[in-house]
VODREN-332815 format. One record per residue: residue number from 0; x, y, z of N, C-alpha, C, O, CB in turn. Coordinates in Angstrom, 2 decimals. Glycine has a CB too. Layout:
<sites>
SITE  pos       nu       nv       nw      cau      cav      caw       cu       cv       cw       ou       ov       ow      cbu      cbv      cbw
SITE  NUM        X        Y        Z        X        Y        Z        X        Y        Z        X        Y        Z        X        Y        Z
...
</sites>
This chain:
<sites>
SITE  pos       nu       nv       nw      cau      cav      caw       cu       cv       cw       ou       ov       ow      cbu      cbv      cbw
SITE    0     0.85    -1.19     0.00     0.00     0.00     0.00     0.89     1.25     0.00     1.96     1.25     0.60    -0.96     0.00     1.23
SITE    1     0.43     2.28    -0.68     1.15     3.55    -0.71     1.21     4.16     0.69     0.22     4.15     1.42     0.50     4.52    -1.70
SITE    2     2.38     4.70     1.04     2.53     5.33     2.34     1.59     6.52     2.48     1.10     6.79     3.57     3.97     5.76     2.55
SITE    3     1.35     7.24     1.38     0.47     8.41     1.43    -0.98     8.04     1.70    -1.81     8.91     1.97     0.57     9.19     0.13
SITE    4    -1.30     6.74     1.61    -2.66     6.28     1.90    -2.81     5.90     3.37    -3.86     5.40     3.78    -3.03     5.09     1.01
SITE    5    -1.76     6.13     4.15    -1.83     5.82     5.58    -1.96     7.09     6.40    -1.45     8.15     6.03    -0.59     5.02     6.03
SITE    6    -2.64     6.97     7.51    -2.75     8.12     8.41    -1.39     8.48     9.01    -1.13     9.64     9.33    -3.76     7.83     9.53
SITE    7    -0.53     7.49     9.16     0.79     7.73     9.73     1.57     8.76     8.90     2.22     9.64     9.46     1.58     6.41     9.83
SITE    8     1.51     8.64     7.59     2.24     9.58     6.73     1.79    11.01     6.98     2.62    11.91     7.15     2.04     9.22     5.25
SITE    9     0.50    11.22     7.00    -0.05    12.56     7.18     0.15    13.05     8.61     0.35    14.24     8.84    -1.54    12.59     6.82
SITE   10     0.09    12.13     9.58     0.34    12.50    10.97     1.79    12.94    11.16     2.05    13.92    11.86     0.02    11.33    11.90
SITE   11     2.73    12.23    10.55     4.14    12.63    10.65     4.36    14.02    10.05     5.10    14.83    10.61     5.04    11.59     9.94
SITE   12     3.72    14.28     8.92     3.83    15.61     8.32     3.26    16.66     9.26     3.89    17.69     9.49     3.09    15.65     6.96
SITE   13     2.08    16.40     9.80     1.45    17.35    10.72     2.32    17.58    11.96     2.48    18.72    12.40     0.07    16.85    11.13
SITE   14     2.87    16.52    12.53     3.71    16.66    13.72     4.97    17.46    13.42     5.42    18.24    14.26     4.08    15.27    14.27
SITE   15     5.54    17.28    12.24     6.73    18.07    11.90     6.37    19.55    11.80     7.14    20.41    12.22     7.35    17.58    10.56
SITE   16     5.20    19.86    11.24     4.77    21.26    11.12     4.49    21.84    12.51     4.85    22.99    12.79     3.52    21.37    10.22
SITE   17     3.86    21.08    13.37     3.61    21.54    14.75     4.95    21.83    15.44     5.07    22.81    16.17     2.79    20.47    15.55
SITE   18     5.93    20.97    15.22     7.26    21.20    15.81     7.86    22.51    15.31     8.35    23.31    16.10     8.20    20.02    15.48
SITE   19     7.82    22.74    13.99     8.42    23.95    13.44     7.66    25.21    13.86     8.28    26.23    14.16     8.46    23.87    11.92
SITE   20     6.34    25.15    13.89     5.55    26.31    14.32     5.79    26.59    15.81     5.89    27.75    16.22     4.04    26.08    14.05
SITE   21     5.88    25.54    16.61     6.15    25.71    18.04     7.55    26.31    18.25     7.75    27.15    19.13     6.05    24.35    18.78
SITE   22     8.49    25.88    17.42     9.84    26.44    17.51     9.83    27.93    17.21    10.49    28.71    17.90    10.79    25.71    16.54
SITE   23     9.07    28.33    16.19     8.98    29.75    15.84     8.41    30.55    16.99     8.90    31.63    17.31     8.12    29.95    14.58
SITE   24     7.37    30.03    17.62     6.76    30.73    18.76     7.71    30.75    19.96     7.73    31.72    20.72     5.44    30.06    19.15
SITE   25     8.49    29.69    20.14     9.50    29.66    21.20    10.54    30.75    20.96    10.89    31.50    21.87    10.18    28.26    21.28
SITE   26    11.04    30.82    19.72    12.03    31.86    19.41    11.47    33.25    19.68    12.18    34.12    20.19    12.47    31.75    17.94
SITE   27    10.21    33.46    19.34     9.62    34.78    19.52     9.29    35.09    20.97     9.70    36.12    21.49     8.37    34.90    18.70
SITE   28     8.56    34.20    21.62     8.02    34.53    22.95     8.90    34.13    24.13     8.74    34.67    25.22     6.69    33.88    23.10
SITE   29     9.81    33.19    23.93    10.70    32.79    25.03    12.09    33.41    24.85    12.67    33.94    25.79    10.80    31.25    25.11
SITE   30    12.61    33.33    23.63    13.94    33.89    23.37    13.88    35.37    22.99    14.91    36.02    22.82    14.62    33.11    22.26
SITE   31    12.66    35.91    22.86    12.43    37.33    22.54    13.09    37.78    21.24    13.64    38.88    21.16    12.93    38.19    23.68
SITE   32    13.03    36.92    20.22    13.52    37.27    18.89    12.35    37.83    18.11    11.33    37.16    17.94    14.17    36.04    18.16
SITE   33    12.49    39.05    17.63    11.40    39.73    16.93    11.21    39.16    15.53    12.16    39.16    14.74    11.66    41.24    16.86
SITE   34    10.01    38.66    15.21     9.78    38.15    13.85     9.60    39.31    12.87     9.01    40.34    13.19     8.54    37.23    13.82
SITE   35    10.12    39.12    11.68     9.97    40.12    10.63     8.80    39.73     9.73     8.17    38.69     9.92    11.28    40.28     9.81
SITE   36     8.51    40.56     8.77     7.40    40.30     7.84     7.62    38.97     7.11     6.69    38.17     6.98     7.27    41.46     6.81
SITE   37     8.84    38.73     6.65     9.11    37.47     5.94     8.94    36.27     6.87     8.46    35.22     6.45    10.54    37.49     5.34
SITE   38     9.33    36.42     8.12     9.16    35.34     9.10     7.67    34.97     9.22     7.31    33.79     9.25     9.72    35.76    10.49
SITE   39     6.84    35.98     9.29     5.40    35.75     9.43     4.85    35.08     8.18     4.05    34.15     8.28     4.66    37.08     9.69
SITE   40     5.27    35.54     7.00     4.80    34.90     5.76     5.29    33.45     5.67     4.56    32.59     5.18     5.29    35.70     4.54
SITE   41     6.51    33.19     6.14     7.02    31.82     6.16     6.21    30.96     7.13     5.97    29.78     6.86     8.53    31.80     6.55
SITE   42     5.79    31.54     8.24     4.92    30.82     9.17     3.60    30.43     8.49     3.11    29.32     8.66     4.63    31.68    10.42
SITE   43     3.06    31.36     7.72     1.79    31.09     7.03     1.98    29.96     6.02     1.11    29.09     5.90     1.27    32.37     6.32
SITE   44     3.09    29.96     5.30     3.37    28.87     4.36     3.47    27.54     5.10     2.96    26.52     4.63     4.68    29.16     3.57
SITE   45     4.12    27.56     6.25     4.25    26.35     7.06     2.87    25.89     7.53     2.58    24.70     7.55     5.18    26.60     8.28
SITE   46     2.03    26.84     7.91     0.67    26.49     8.34    -0.14    25.92     7.18    -0.99    25.05     7.37    -0.05    27.73     8.93
SITE   47     0.12    26.41     5.98    -0.53    25.85     4.80    -0.22    24.37     4.65    -1.10    23.57     4.33    -0.11    26.61     3.54
SITE   48     1.02    24.01     4.90     1.40    22.59     4.86     0.67    21.84     5.96     0.23    20.71     5.75     2.94    22.42     5.01
SITE   49     0.55    22.45     7.13    -0.17    21.82     8.24    -1.63    21.58     7.91    -2.18    20.53     8.24    -0.07    22.67     9.48
SITE   50    -2.27    22.55     7.26    -3.68    22.38     6.85    -3.78    21.26     5.81    -4.71    20.46     5.86    -4.24    23.71     6.27
SITE   51    -2.83    21.22     4.89    -2.81    20.14     3.90    -2.67    18.78     4.60    -3.30    17.80     4.21    -1.66    20.35     2.89
SITE   52    -1.82    18.73     5.62    -1.65    17.48     6.38    -2.96    17.06     7.05    -3.30    15.88     7.07    -0.55    17.64     7.44
SITE   53    -3.68    18.03     7.59    -4.98    17.73     8.20    -5.97    17.19     7.17    -6.73    16.26     7.45    -5.57    18.98     8.88
SITE   54    -5.96    17.77     5.97    -6.86    17.29     4.91    -6.52    15.85     4.55    -7.41    15.00     4.44    -6.75    18.20     3.66
SITE   55    -5.23    15.57     4.37    -4.81    14.20     4.07    -5.09    13.23     5.20    -5.38    12.06     4.96    -3.35    14.17     3.75
SITE   56    -5.01    13.71     6.43    -5.24    12.88     7.61    -6.70    12.46     7.75    -7.00    11.41     8.33    -4.80    13.62     8.85
SITE   57    -7.61    13.28     7.24    -9.04    12.98     7.37    -9.38    11.62     6.78    -9.99    10.78     7.44    -9.88    14.07     6.69
SITE   58    -8.98    11.40     5.54    -9.28    10.12     4.86    -8.22     9.88     3.79    -8.45    10.14     2.61   -10.72    10.14     4.21
SITE   59    -7.05     9.38     4.19    -5.95     9.24     3.25    -6.22     8.26     2.10    -5.56     8.33     1.06    -4.73     8.80     3.98
SITE   60    -7.17     7.36     2.27    -7.48     6.42     1.19    -8.45     7.01     0.17    -8.63     6.46    -0.91    -8.08     5.13     1.76
SITE   61    -9.07     8.14     0.52    -9.96     8.84    -0.41    -9.09     9.63    -1.38    -8.35    10.53    -0.97   -10.96     9.78     0.35
SITE   62    -9.17     9.29    -2.65    -8.31     9.93    -3.66    -8.44    11.43    -3.70    -7.43    12.13    -3.83    -8.62     9.38    -5.00
SITE   63    -9.65    11.95    -3.61    -9.86    13.40    -3.68    -9.17    14.11    -2.52    -8.45    15.08    -2.74   -11.35    13.73    -3.68
SITE   64    -9.40    13.64    -1.31    -8.78    14.28    -0.14    -7.26    14.12    -0.15    -6.53    15.04     0.22    -9.36    13.70     1.16
SITE   65    -6.80    12.94    -0.56    -5.35    12.72    -0.62    -4.71    13.69    -1.63    -3.67    14.29    -1.33    -5.03    11.25    -1.02
SITE   66    -5.31    13.84    -2.80    -4.76    14.75    -3.81    -4.89    16.21    -3.39    -4.02    17.03    -3.69    -5.47    14.53    -5.16
SITE   67    -5.98    16.55    -2.69    -6.08    17.92    -2.15    -4.97    18.18    -1.14    -4.35    19.24    -1.14    -7.47    18.15    -1.49
SITE   68    -4.72    17.19    -0.28    -3.64    17.30     0.69    -2.29    17.42     0.01    -1.46    18.24     0.40    -3.64    16.10     1.63
SITE   69    -2.07    16.60    -1.01    -0.80    16.67    -1.74    -0.64    18.02    -2.45     0.45    18.60    -2.45    -0.72    15.54    -2.76
SITE   70    -1.72    18.52    -3.04    -1.65    19.81    -3.74    -1.34    20.93    -2.75    -0.50    21.79    -3.03    -2.99    20.10    -4.47
SITE   71    -2.01    20.94    -1.60    -1.76    21.96    -0.59    -0.35    21.88    -0.03     0.29    22.90     0.20    -2.77    21.83     0.54
SITE   72     0.12    20.66     0.18     1.47    20.45     0.69     2.49    20.99    -0.32     3.42    21.72     0.06     1.73    18.94     0.97
SITE   73     2.33    20.64    -1.56     3.26    21.09    -2.60     3.26    22.60    -2.73     4.32    23.22    -2.82     2.91    20.46    -3.93
SITE   74     2.07    23.19    -2.74     1.98    24.65    -2.88     2.61    25.35    -1.67     3.37    26.29    -1.83     0.51    25.08    -3.03
SITE   75     2.28    24.88    -0.47     2.84    25.48     0.75     4.36    25.36     0.79     5.05    26.31     1.17     2.24    24.84     1.98
SITE   76     4.88    24.20     0.42     6.33    24.00     0.44     7.02    24.87    -0.62     8.07    25.44    -0.36     6.67    22.52     0.21
SITE   77     6.41    24.97    -1.80     6.99    25.80    -2.87     6.99    27.27    -2.46     8.01    27.95    -2.59     6.20    25.61    -4.18
SITE   78     5.86    27.76    -1.98     5.77    29.17    -1.57     6.71    29.45    -0.40     7.36    30.50    -0.35     4.32    29.53    -1.18
SITE   79     6.78    28.51     0.54     7.68    28.68     1.67     9.13    28.76     1.23     9.90    29.57     1.73     7.50    27.55     2.66
SITE   80     9.51    27.89     0.28    10.88    27.91    -0.25    11.16    29.23    -0.95    12.23    29.82    -0.78    11.10    26.73    -1.22
SITE   81    10.21    29.69    -1.71    10.34    30.96    -2.42    10.54    32.12    -1.41    11.42    32.96    -1.59     9.09    31.22    -3.29
SITE   82     9.71    32.14    -0.37     9.80    33.20     0.64    11.12    33.12     1.41    11.77    34.14     1.64     8.62    33.10     1.61
SITE   83    11.50    31.92     1.81    12.74    31.76     2.59    13.96    32.15     1.75    14.89    32.77     2.26    12.88    30.30     3.08
SITE   84    13.94    31.79     0.47    15.05    32.16    -0.41    15.14    33.68    -0.55    16.23    34.25    -0.53    14.87    31.50    -1.80
SITE   85    14.00    34.33    -0.69    13.96    35.79    -0.77    14.47    36.41     0.54    15.19    37.41     0.53    12.53    36.28    -1.08
SITE   86    14.09    35.81     1.66    14.51    36.29     2.97    16.03    36.18     3.12    16.67    37.08     3.66    13.80    35.49     4.09
SITE   87    16.60    35.08     2.65    18.06    34.91     2.68    18.71    36.04     1.88    19.74    36.58     2.28    18.47    33.51     2.11
SITE   88    18.10    36.39     0.75    18.62    37.49    -0.05    18.63    38.81     0.70    19.58    39.58     0.60    17.82    37.64    -1.31
SITE   89    17.58    39.07     1.46    17.53    40.30     2.26    18.66    40.32     3.28    19.22    41.38     3.57    16.16    40.42     2.99
SITE   90    19.01    39.15     3.83    20.04    39.10     4.87    21.46    39.17     4.30    22.33    39.83     4.88    19.89    37.83     5.66
SITE   91    21.69    38.51     3.18    23.06    38.38     2.71    23.38    39.24     1.49    24.55    39.34     1.09    23.34    36.95     2.38
SITE   92    22.40    39.85     0.90    22.60    40.78    -0.22    21.78    42.03     0.02    20.89    42.35    -0.77    22.21    40.12    -1.59
SITE   93    22.05    42.74     1.11    21.22    43.90     1.44    21.29    44.98     0.36    22.34    45.25    -0.22    21.65    44.48     2.79
SITE   94    20.15    45.56     0.12    20.05    46.61    -0.88    18.93    47.57    -0.48    17.89    47.13    -0.01    19.79    46.02    -2.30
SITE   95    19.14    48.86    -0.65    18.06    49.80    -0.32    16.89    49.68    -1.29    15.80    50.20    -1.02    18.59    51.24    -0.33
SITE   96    17.12    49.00    -2.42    16.06    48.84    -3.42    15.27    47.55    -3.25    14.21    47.38    -3.84    16.65    48.90    -4.81
SITE   97    15.80    46.63    -2.45    15.13    45.35    -2.21    15.02    45.13    -0.71    15.92    44.57    -0.08    15.90    44.16    -2.90
SITE   98    13.92    45.57    -0.15    13.69    45.40     1.28    12.31    44.79     1.49    11.45    44.86     0.62    13.81    46.75     2.04
SITE   99    12.13    44.20     2.64    10.80    43.65     2.92     9.90    44.77     3.45    10.37    45.84     3.84    10.88    42.47     3.96
SITE  100     8.62    44.50     3.45     7.65    45.49     3.92     7.85    45.76     5.41     8.42    44.94     6.13     6.21    45.02     3.65
SITE  101     7.37    46.90     5.86     7.43    47.22     7.29     6.32    46.52     8.07     6.49    46.20     9.24     7.34    48.73     7.49
SITE  102     5.19    46.28     7.40     4.04    45.66     8.06     3.53    44.51     7.21     3.62    44.55     5.98     2.92    46.71     8.31
SITE  103     2.98    43.49     7.88     2.41    42.37     7.13     1.17    42.85     6.39     0.45    43.74     6.85     2.08    41.18     8.07
SITE  104     0.93    42.24     5.25    -0.24    42.58     4.44    -1.02    41.30     4.19    -0.62    40.45     3.39     0.18    43.27     3.10
SITE  105    -2.14    41.19     4.87    -3.04    40.05     4.67    -4.31    40.56     3.99    -4.64    41.74     4.11    -3.37    39.34     6.02
SITE  106    -5.01    39.68     3.30    -6.26    40.12     2.66    -7.27    40.59     3.71    -7.24    40.16     4.86    -6.85    38.99     1.82
SITE  107    -8.16    41.47     3.29    -9.15    42.02     4.23   -10.06    40.93     4.79   -10.59    41.07     5.89   -10.00    43.08     3.53
SITE  108   -10.24    39.85     4.03   -11.11    38.76     4.51   -10.39    37.82     5.48   -11.02    36.95     6.07   -11.64    37.96     3.32
SITE  109    -9.07    38.00     5.66    -8.31    37.17     6.60    -7.19    37.99     7.24    -6.02    37.73     6.99    -7.73    35.91     5.89
SITE  110    -7.54    38.98     8.06    -6.50    39.80     8.70    -5.88    39.06     9.89    -6.15    39.37    11.05    -7.09    41.16     9.17
SITE  111    -5.04    38.08     9.58    -4.47    37.21    10.62    -3.75    38.00    11.71    -3.80    37.63    12.88    -3.51    36.22     9.99
SITE  112    -3.07    39.09    11.32    -2.34    39.87    12.32    -3.27    40.59    13.30    -2.84    40.99    14.38    -1.45    40.89    11.63
SITE  113    -4.54    40.75    12.94    -5.51    41.33    13.87    -6.19    40.24    14.70    -6.51    40.45    15.86    -6.57    42.15    13.10
SITE  114    -6.39    39.09    14.10    -7.03    37.98    14.80    -6.10    37.35    15.83    -6.53    37.00    16.93    -7.48    36.92    13.82
SITE  115    -4.82    37.20    15.49    -3.85    36.56    16.39    -2.52    37.30    16.30    -1.55    36.78    15.74    -3.67    35.05    16.04
SITE  116    -2.47    38.52    16.85    -1.22    39.30    16.73    -0.03    38.62    17.40     1.11    38.84    16.98    -1.41    40.67    17.35
SITE  117    -0.26    37.81    18.40     0.83    37.11    19.08     1.55    36.13    18.14     2.66    35.69    18.43     0.29    36.35    20.30
SITE  118     0.92    35.81    17.02     1.53    34.89    16.07     1.84    35.53    14.71     2.78    35.12    14.03     0.62    33.70    15.87
SITE  119     1.06    36.52    14.32     1.16    37.04    12.96     1.55    38.51    12.87     1.47    39.08    11.78    -0.12    36.83    12.27
SITE  120     1.95    39.13    13.95     2.38    40.53    13.88     3.90    40.54    13.77     4.60    39.82    14.49     1.89    41.34    15.14
SITE  121     4.40    41.37    12.87     5.85    41.45    12.63     6.39    42.77    13.16     5.79    43.82    12.95     6.17    41.30    11.12
SITE  122     7.51    42.70    13.83     8.13    43.92    14.34     9.65    43.82    14.29    10.35    44.59    14.95     7.67    44.19    15.76
SITE  123    10.16    42.87    13.51    11.61    42.72    13.36    12.08    43.21    12.00    11.28    43.59    11.14    12.01    41.27    13.56
SITE  124    13.38    43.19    11.81    14.02    43.62    10.57    14.42    42.38     9.77    15.16    41.53    10.26    15.26    44.52    10.86
SITE  125    13.94    42.29     8.53    14.22    41.13     7.69    15.70    40.93     7.39    16.16    39.80     7.22    13.46    41.25     6.39
SITE  126    16.45    42.01     7.32    17.85    41.92     6.96    18.74    41.56     8.15    19.91    41.20     7.97    18.31    43.22     6.37
SITE  127    18.22    41.65     9.34    19.02    41.40    10.54    19.05    39.90    10.86    18.02    39.24    10.89    18.45    42.19    11.75
SITE  128    20.24    39.38    11.10    20.40    37.98    11.50    20.38    37.94    13.02    21.31    38.42    13.67    21.73    37.35    10.92
SITE  129    19.32    37.35    13.57    19.15    37.36    15.03    19.42    36.00    15.66    19.45    35.88    16.89    17.75    37.81    15.39
SITE  130    19.62    34.97    14.84    19.82    33.63    15.37    20.57    32.82    14.33    20.39    33.00    13.12    18.47    32.96    15.73
SITE  131    21.41    31.92    14.81    22.12    31.03    13.91    22.36    29.69    14.57    22.42    29.59    15.80    23.44    31.65    13.48
SITE  132    22.49    28.68    13.75    22.78    27.34    14.24    23.62    26.63    13.19    23.23    26.57    12.02    21.46    26.53    14.55
SITE  133    24.77    26.12    13.59    25.70    25.45    12.69    26.09    26.34    11.51    26.28    25.87    10.39    25.10    24.15    12.18
SITE  134    26.21    27.63    11.78    26.64    28.57    10.76    25.57    29.05     9.80    25.87    29.79     8.86    27.72    27.97    10.00
SITE  135    24.33    28.64    10.01    23.24    29.05     9.12    22.23    29.90     9.89    21.95    29.65    11.06    22.54    27.82     8.51
SITE  136    21.71    30.91     9.20    20.67    31.75     9.81    19.32    31.03     9.73    19.19    30.01     9.06    20.59    33.14     9.11
SITE  137    18.34    31.58    10.41    17.01    30.96    10.42    16.42    30.82     9.02    15.91    29.75     8.69    16.07    31.78    11.29
SITE  138    16.45    31.87     8.18    15.90    31.68     6.83    16.67    30.65     6.00    16.08    29.98     5.15    15.89    33.01     6.11
SITE  139    17.97    30.52     6.25    18.72    29.49     5.54    18.24    28.10     5.96    18.13    27.20     5.13    20.23    29.63     5.80
SITE  140    17.96    27.93     7.25    17.40    26.65     7.70    16.02    26.42     7.09    15.66    25.30     6.75    17.31    26.62     9.24
SITE  141    15.25    27.49     6.95    13.93    27.35     6.34    14.02    26.96     4.87    13.17    26.23     4.38    13.15    28.64     6.49
SITE  142    15.04    27.44     4.17    15.26    26.99     2.79    15.45    25.48     2.78    14.87    24.77     1.96    16.49    27.71     2.14
SITE  143    16.26    24.98     3.70    16.51    23.53     3.79    15.22    22.79     4.14    14.91    21.76     3.53    17.61    23.23     4.83
SITE  144    14.48    23.29     5.11    13.25    22.63     5.56    12.21    22.59     4.45    11.61    21.54     4.19    12.68    23.34     6.79
SITE  145    11.99    23.72     3.79    11.00    23.75     2.71    11.46    22.92     1.51    10.65    22.26     0.88    10.72    25.19     2.28
SITE  146    12.76    22.95     1.20    13.29    22.14     0.10    13.13    20.65     0.41    12.75    19.87    -0.46    14.77    22.47    -0.17
SITE  147    13.40    20.26     1.65    13.21    18.86     2.06    11.74    18.46     1.93    11.42    17.35     1.51    13.69    18.65     3.51
SITE  148    10.85    19.37     2.31     9.42    19.12     2.15     9.08    18.89     0.69     8.31    17.98     0.36     8.60    20.29     2.72
SITE  149     9.64    19.71    -0.19     9.36    19.56    -1.62     9.89    18.23    -2.16     9.25    17.61    -3.00     9.97    20.72    -2.40
SITE  150    11.05    17.81    -1.70    11.61    16.53    -2.14    10.73    15.38    -1.70    10.40    14.51    -2.51    13.05    16.34    -1.60
SITE  151    10.34    15.36    -0.43     9.47    14.29     0.07     8.12    14.35    -0.63     7.56    13.31    -0.98     9.28    14.40     1.61
SITE  152     7.59    15.54    -0.84     6.32    15.72    -1.56     6.43    15.12    -2.96     5.54    14.40    -3.40     5.94    17.22    -1.64
SITE  153     7.53    15.42    -3.68     7.70    14.92    -5.04     7.74    13.39    -5.06     7.17    12.77    -5.95     8.99    15.48    -5.67
SITE  154     8.40    12.81    -4.08     8.44    11.34    -3.98     7.04    10.79    -3.76     6.66     9.79    -4.38     9.38    10.89    -2.83
SITE  155     6.27    11.43    -2.89     4.90    11.00    -2.61     4.02    11.11    -3.86     3.22    10.22    -4.15     4.30    11.83    -1.47
SITE  156     4.17    12.21    -4.60     3.36    12.40    -5.80     3.73    11.36    -6.86     2.84    10.76    -7.46     3.54    13.83    -6.36
SITE  157     5.01    11.16    -7.09     5.44    10.17    -8.08     4.95     8.78    -7.70     4.53     8.01    -8.56     6.98    10.16    -8.22
SITE  158     4.99     8.47    -6.42     4.54     7.17    -5.94     3.06     6.92    -6.25     2.63     5.77    -6.37     4.78     7.06    -4.45
SITE  159     2.28     7.99    -6.37     0.85     7.84    -6.66     0.63     7.12    -7.99    -0.39     6.46    -8.19     0.16     9.22    -6.69
SITE  160     1.59     7.25    -8.89     1.44     6.68   -10.22     2.08     5.30   -10.35     1.86     4.60   -11.34     2.05     7.60   -11.23
SITE  161     2.86     4.89    -9.35     3.55     3.61    -9.45     3.23     2.66    -8.31     3.77     1.55    -8.26     5.03     3.84    -9.49
SITE  162     2.37     3.07    -7.39     2.04     2.24    -6.24     1.06     1.13    -6.60     0.68     0.97    -7.75     1.46     3.10    -5.13
SITE  163     0.68     0.39    -5.60    -0.30    -0.69    -5.78    -1.59    -0.13    -6.34    -1.97     0.99    -6.01    -0.57    -1.43    -4.44
SITE  164    -2.25    -0.87    -7.16    -3.51    -0.43    -7.75    -4.71    -1.01    -7.01    -5.77    -1.20    -7.60    -3.56    -0.83    -9.22
SITE  165    -4.56    -1.27    -5.73    -5.64    -1.84    -4.92    -6.78    -0.90    -4.76    -7.77    -1.23    -4.11    -5.14    -2.25    -3.57
</sites>
């Protein structure tokens, strides 16, 4: 049976997203590291993957829900990689012509920064490196995390066409 047809696959994805989102909140609220606009957008991309995991977790053997989950996962990972890569550019190639916004911009129908400012309000500088681990900044780690998500996602999608036909 395809791994993507098991609840375990989607649960592992969801648990990894919960870990990363919890880490972001730990950095902000315990270590007092100010999130920037790009950080908040990267959180939203990560949450998109989490929502996709929940969709897949509902009924992984249902083709429609599984494909919706896969589509959401792929989109969230791609957008997250795009945002993290741009964020790395702000940090390592600073330019007065390429800066991130001062305030987050969400659609009027989903003003996340007003609904949950403790999670979606940005007050940091995108170009400032406030944390590092093993020589990499936080956005560099996010490039790795989102790229890894895309690789695993691609394997899962390809497997849909070569797995058991049960």
